[in-house]
C-alpha positions in Angstrom: -49.1 27.6 24.1 -49.2 31.1 25.3 -49.8 33.9 23.1 -46.8 36.5 24.1 -48.3 38.8 21.3 -50.9 39.8 24.0 -47.9 41.7 26.0 -47.3 44.1 23.2 -48.9 46.5 20.9 -47.3 48.5 17.8 -48.4 52.0 17.4 -49.2 53.8 14.2 -45.6 55.0 13.2 -44.7 51.2 13.6 -42.9 51.5 17.2 -43.4 48.4 19.1 -43.9 48.4 22.7 -43.8 45.4 25.7 -46.1 45.9 28.3 -44.9 45.7 31.6 -45.6 46.3 35.1 -43.6 49.4 35.1 -45.4 50.6 31.7 -45.0 50.2 28.3 -41.1 49.7 26.7 -40.3 50.3 23.6 -38.3 47.3 22.3 -37.9 48.0 18.4 -39.6 49.3 15.2 -41.6 47.2 12.5 -42.2 48.6 8.9 -42.3 45.2 6.9 -45.6 44.0 7.5 -49.2 44.4 9.7 -48.7 45.3 13.1 -49.9 41.4 13.7 -46.8 40.1 11.7 -44.3 42.8 13.9 -45.7 41.3 17.4 -45.4 37.8 16.3 -41.8 38.6 15.2 -41.1 40.1 18.5 -42.6 37.4 20.5 -40.7 34.6 18.8 -37.5 36.1 20.3 -39.2 36.3 23.5 -40.0 32.5 23.0 -36.6 31.8 22.2 -35.4 33.3 25.3 -38.1 31.2 27.3 -36.9 28.3 25.7 -33.3 28.8 26.8 -34.2 29.3 30.5 -36.1 26.3 29.8 -32.9 24.7 28.9 -30.9 26.0 31.8 -33.6 25.0 34.4 -34.2 21.6 33.1 -30.5 20.9 33.0 -30.1 22.4 36.7 -32.7 20.4 38.2 -31.4 17.2 36.5 -28.1 17.6 37.9 -26.8 17.4 34.2 -25.1 21.0 34.3 -22.9 22.4 36.5 -24.6 24.5 39.2 -21.9 27.3 38.9 -22.6 27.4 35.0 -26.0 27.5 35.1 -26.0 30.5 37.4 -23.8 32.5 35.3 -26.3 31.7 32.2 -29.3 33.0 34.5 -27.5 36.0 35.7 -26.6 36.8 32.2 -30.3 36.2 30.7 -31.6 38.1 33.9 -29.2 41.1 33.2 -30.3 41.7 29.4 -33.6 41.1 30.0 -34.6 44.7 31.0 -33.4 45.9 27.6 -34.4 42.8 25.3 -36.0 43.6 22.2 -39.1 41.1 22.7 -42.6 40.9 23.4 -43.6 38.5 26.2 -44.2 38.3 29.6 -41.0 39.9 31.1 -42.4 40.3 34.6 -43.1 36.8 34.4 -39.7 35.4 33.1 -37.6 38.1 35.5 -39.5 36.7 38.4 -38.9 33.3 37.3 -35.0 34.0 36.8 -35.0 35.2 40.3 -36.1 31.9 41.7 -33.4 30.4 39.7 -31.1 32.3 40.6 -31.4 31.0 44.1 -32.2 27.8 42.8 -29.0 27.7 41.1 -26.8 29.4 44.3 -28.3 26.4 46.5 -27.0 23.9 43.9 -23.8 25.6 43.4 -23.3 25.4 47.1 -24.1 21.6 47.1 -22.0 20.8 44.2 -19.0 22.6 46.4 -19.8 20.3 49.2 -20.1 17.4 47.0 -16.5 18.3 45.5 -14.8 18.5 48.9 -16.2 15.1 49.6 -15.1 14.0 46.7 -11.4 15.4 47.1 -11.4 13.8 50.8 -12.1 10.6 49.0 -10.0 11.0 46.1 -7.1 12.2 48.4 -7.7 9.0 50.6 -7.9 6.5 47.2 -4.5 7.8 45.9 -2.2 7.8 49.5 -3.7 4.1 50.0 -2.3 3.6 46.3 1.2 5.3 47.0 1.6 3.3 50.2 0.9 0.0 48.5 3.3 0.8 45.5 5.9 1.7 48.5 5.5 -1.5 50.0 5.8 -3.3 46.5 9.2 -1.5 45.5 10.5 -2.6 49.3 9.4 -5.9 49.4 8.1 -7.5 46.4 10.0 -10.5 44.6 7.3 -11.5 42.2 8.7 -9.8 39.6 5.8 -10.2 37.1 2.7 -10.1 39.4 4.4 -6.9 41.3 5.3 -4.9 38.1 1.6 -5.7 36.7 0.1 -4.4 40.2 2.2 -1.4 39.6 0.6 -1.0 36.1 -2.5 -1.4 37.9 -2.2 1.2 40.5 -0.8 3.7 37.4 -4.0 3.0 35.6 -6.3 3.0 38.6 -4.2 6.6 39.6 -5.3 8.3 36.4 -8.9 7.5 37.0 -9.1 9.5 40.2 -9.7 13.4 40.1 -10.2 16.0 42.7 -7.1 16.1 44.3 -5.8 19.5 44.4 -2.5 19.9 42.4 0.0 20.7 44.8 -1.0 17.7 47.2 -1.4 15.4 43.7 2.0 16.2 43.0 3.5 15.3 46.2 1.7 12.2 46.0 2.8 11.3 42.4 6.4 12.3 43.5 6.3 9.3 45.9 4.5 6.9 43.4 6.9 7.7 40.8 9.9 7.0 43.4 8.6 3.7 44.6 7.9 2.6 40.9 11.4 3.7 40.1 13.0 2.2 43.1 10.9 -1.5 42.3 12.4 -1.2 38.7 16.0 -0.8 39.8 15.6 -3.9 42.2 14.3 -6.0 39.3 17.1 -4.7 37.1 19.6 -5.5 39.4 18.4 -8.9 39.7 17.5 -9.7 36.4 21.5 -8.3 35.5 22.5 -11.5 37.2 21.0 -13.6 34.6 23.0 -14.2 31.5 20.1 -16.2 29.3 19.2 -13.1 27.2 22.8 -12.1 26.3 23.6 -15.7 25.3 20.6 -15.6 23.3 21.7 -12.4 21.8 25.4 -13.6 21.5 23.8 -16.5 19.2 21.8 -14.2 17.1 24.6 -11.8 16.4 27.3 -14.8 15.7 24.6 -15.8 13.1 24.8 -12.2 11.8 28.5 -11.9 11.6 28.5 -15.3 9.5 26.2 -14.3 6.8 28.1 -11.0 6.7 31.5 -12.7 6.4 29.8 -15.0 3.5 28.5 -11.9 1.6 31.9 -10.0 2.0 33.2 -12.0 -1.0 29.9 -11.5 -3.1 30.1 -9.3 -6.3 26.3 -8.8 -6.4 26.9 -5.3 -5.6 23.4 -3.9 -5.6 21.8 -6.8 -3.8 24.5 -7.7 -1.6 25.0 -3.8 -0.1 21.1 -4.2 0.7 21.3 -7.0 2.5 24.4 -5.9 4.7 22.3 -2.9 5.3 19.7 -5.4 6.6 22.0 -7.1 8.8 23.4 -3.8 10.0 19.5 -2.7 11.4 18.9 -6.5 12.8 22.3 -6.0 14.9 21.2 -2.3 16.1 18.0 -4.0 17.0 19.1 -7.4 19.0 20.1 -7.0 22.4 23.6 -6.5 23.4 25.7 -9.7 24.4 28.1 -9.9 27.2 30.7 -6.6 26.9 33.9 -9.0 25.8 31.9 -11.0 23.3 29.9 -8.0 22.2 33.2 -6.4 21.1 34.8 -9.2 19.0 31.5 -10.0 17.1 31.3 -6.5 16.3 34.8 -6.1 15.0 34.2 -9.4 12.7 30.8 -8.0 11.8 32.4 -4.7 10.7 35.4 -6.0 9.1 33.1 -8.5 6.5 31.1 -5.1 5.7 34.5 -3.1 5.1 35.8 -6.0 2.7 32.5 -5.9 1.0 32.8 -1.9 0.3 36.0 -1.5 0.0 36.1 -4.1 -2.8 33.2 -2.5 -4.4 34.7 1.0 -4.4 37.7 -0.6 -6.0 35.8 -2.2 -8.7 33.8 1.1 -9.2 37.3 3.0 -9.2 38.6 0.6 -11.9 35.1 1.2 -14.0 35.3 5.1 -13.4 39.2 5.0 -14.8 37.5 2.9 -17.6 35.1 5.0 -18.6 37.2 8.1 -18.5 39.4 6.6 -20.9 36.3 6.0 -23.1 35.7 9.2 -22.6 39.1 10.7 -23.8 38.8 8.4 -26.9 35.4 9.8 -27.8 36.3 13.2 -27.3 39.4 12.8 -29.5 37.0 11.0 -32.0 34.7 13.8 -32.1 37.5 16.1 -32.3 38.4 14.9 -35.7 34.7 14.6 -36.9 34.1 18.5 -35.8 37.3 19.5 -37.4 36.6 18.3 -40.9 36.4 20.4 -43.8 33.1 19.2 -45.4 33.0 22.2 -47.3 35.8 21.7 -49.5 35.3 17.7 -49.6 31.5 16.4 -48.4 31.9 12.7 -49.6 35.8 12.1 -48.2 33.9 14.0 -44.6 31.4 11.2 -45.2 33.4 8.5 -45.6 35.8 9.7 -42.9 32.6 9.7 -40.7 31.4 6.3 -41.2 35.2 5.0 -40.0 35.0 7.1 -36.9 31.3 5.9 -36.3 32.7 2.4 -35.9 35.7 3.9 -33.9 32.9 5.6 -31.5 31.1 2.3 -31.1 34.2 0.1 -29.9 35.7 3.1 -27.5 32.6 1.7 -25.2 30.8 3.4 -22.1 31.9 7.0 -20.8 30.6 8.6 -17.6 26.9 9.2 -17.3 27.3 13.0 -16.4 29.6 13.3 -19.6 27.2 10.8 -21.8 24.5 13.5 -22.8 26.5 16.2 -23.7 28.8 13.9 -26.0 26.1 12.3 -27.7 24.3 15.9 -28.4 28.0 17.1 -30.0 28.2 13.7 -31.9 24.6 14.1 -33.4 25.1 17.6 -34.3 28.4 16.6 -36.3 26.6 13.8 -38.2 23.7 16.4 -38.8 26.2 18.8 -40.3 27.7 16.3 -42.6 24.4 15.2 -43.9 23.2 19.0 -44.6 26.4 19.3 -46.3 26.1 16.2 -48.5 22.4 16.9 -49.5 23.5 20.4 -50.5 26.7 19.4 -52.5 23.9 16.7 -54.2 21.7 19.7 -55.4 24.9 21.4 -56.9 25.6 18.5 -59.2 24.7 19.1 -62.9 22.8 16.5 -64.5 25.3 15.4 -66.7 28.2 15.6 -64.0 25.7 13.5 -61.4 27.4 9.9 -61.2 23.9 8.5 -60.0 22.5 10.3 -62.9 24.7 8.9 -65.6 24.3 5.2 -64.3 20.5 5.5 -64.5 20.7 6.8 -67.9 23.3 3.7 -68.8 20.5 1.2 -67.6 18.0 3.0 -69.8 20.2 2.4 -73.0 21.2 -1.2 -71.9 17.1 -2.0 -71.5 16.8 -0.6 -74.7 19.1 -2.6 -76.2 17.7 -5.5 -74.8 14.1 -4.5 -75.9 15.8 -4.2 -79.7 17.3 -7.8 -79.4 13.6 -9.1 -78.1 11.7 -7.5 -81.0 14.7 -8.9 -83.7 14.2 -12.2 -82.1 10.4 -12.1 -82.4 10.2 -13.2 -79.0 7.0 -11.7 -77.4 7.1 -12.7 -73.9 11.0 -11.1 -74.2 9.3 -8.2 -75.9 6.9 -7.5 -73.3 9.1 -8.1 -70.2 11.7 -5.6 -72.0 8.9 -3.0 -72.5 8.0 -3.2 -68.8 11.5 -2.6 -67.4 12.5 0.0 -69.7 9.3 2.0 -68.8 10.2 1.5 -65.0 14.1 2.6 -65.6 13.0 5.4 -67.7 10.2 6.7 -65.1 12.9 6.4 -62.2 15.1 8.4 -64.4 12.6 11.2 -65.0 11.9 11.4 -61.3 15.6 11.7 -60.6 16.3 14.5 -63.2 13.5 16.6 -62.2 14.8 16.0 -58.4 18.2 17.1 -59.7 
């Protein structure tokens, strides 16, 4: 490898020079290390330029690159070389770039000539394809093979490059017109055949029969889904003969209308029922919310029990009203519960009916214990003592809570 650093020098203040036939030229300054390291740095830059030139030259000579693009690259490098911040054989690289410029000019000329030859050949190929397509459009009666050949012509057409835009557009118009003419002739021929329409009529008759069967269904969700599927199948199926198509459509549409009308009536009746239920529940709720729970909390609680049964019996309400109504109902229940708890806490131990009942139970247990002791029945004494202790314990807890 060539030591490009021999083409440069670094003076005492760090200024870097490159040696050329016209004399030394400043390319930069180096303060980051030794002069040798500075020369090596700028030499690597020159080596990068040499590598780029090597690549351009190799691609140009091998034909891998477009000659005009290579010429542009060579001129760019040559133009910037006199000002490049590099250390290396500037004069040698400049001479090499000048030679490459001449070579690229020659190659570009050859490429232009080759493109002109290719354009002439491409024009001839597309012209021949157009003429063949026009012959097929005018005379062919082998519909499948002719149609396949037109597709092959189109595929081949897409592979041909190099015809100028104007000429290519004119040839394409001729080809498209020929293809359209063939399509119209073939369509007119098959228009006389009714096989497809008969098949379509059979298929649509089956769709109509199924739709008429489903018209009486009361399975609203699944049936509605299936009828929509039938509609999609109808749209996807080919058309039958005009008269048959219209009659079948009227039957098909009537079956769908019958089902959806009946479903709408059922849903309307249900909505009316739910609306009536809503009115009942609103009336029940209004009564519960109007109860004077402060004056008679126990009476309010009793009325709430009756109202709860009536609420349940009233049935379902419209979905959009359900959440708000339930929220109000729970609030009314909670209001009565809180009032009952408050009333319970306000009752004196002497007036509390539950405490009175528990005291009576303690007294009764004491009497049972006394009778057992009098009878000398040890087993009954133990059972009576256990029962008495339990009842006293519950009484004490109740009194403490009051």
